[in-house]
C-alpha positions in Angstrom: 103.5 116.8 119.2 100.4 116.5 117.5 98.1 119.8 116.2 94.3 120.1 115.0 94.1 120.1 111.5 90.5 121.9 110.4 91.2 120.1 106.4 90.9 116.5 108.4 89.3 117.5 111.3 91.6 115.0 113.5 95.1 115.8 115.2 97.9 115.3 113.4 101.9 115.7 114.2 103.9 119.3 114.1 105.9 118.2 110.9 102.7 117.2 109.4 101.5 120.8 109.5 104.0 122.4 108.6 104.6 120.2 105.0 100.7 120.8 104.1 101.9 125.3 106.0 104.6 124.4 103.2 102.4 123.1 100.5 99.6 125.4 101.2 102.2 128.3 100.9 102.9 127.2 97.3 106.5 127.1 98.4 106.7 123.2 99.0 105.3 120.9 96.0 102.2 118.7 96.7 103.5 115.9 96.1 104.8 116.2 99.7 101.5 116.1 101.0 99.5 113.0 102.8 97.4 111.9 100.3 94.7 112.5 102.3 95.4 115.8 102.7 95.1 115.6 99.0 91.8 114.4 98.2 89.8 117.4 100.2 88.9 120.0 98.2 91.1 123.6 98.5 93.0 122.5 101.3 95.2 125.1 100.6 92.3 127.7 101.1 91.5 125.7 105.1 95.2 125.7 106.0 95.8 129.1 104.8 93.0 130.1 107.5 93.9 127.3 110.2 94.7 129.3 113.9 97.5 126.6 113.6 98.5 127.9 110.6 103.1 128.0 110.0 103.4 131.3 109.3 
């Protein structure tokens, strides 16, 4: 299953979304994030404000 990611402005797999949300909450190290996510300035803030953010 996929979800729309406002960081990348495209659909991503749910498991990638979950990993990025864990990184954004600083519950997981950034080396688990896809490189394209890390290239986006302020990706953590964008993720935390996303309607699909996992809490």
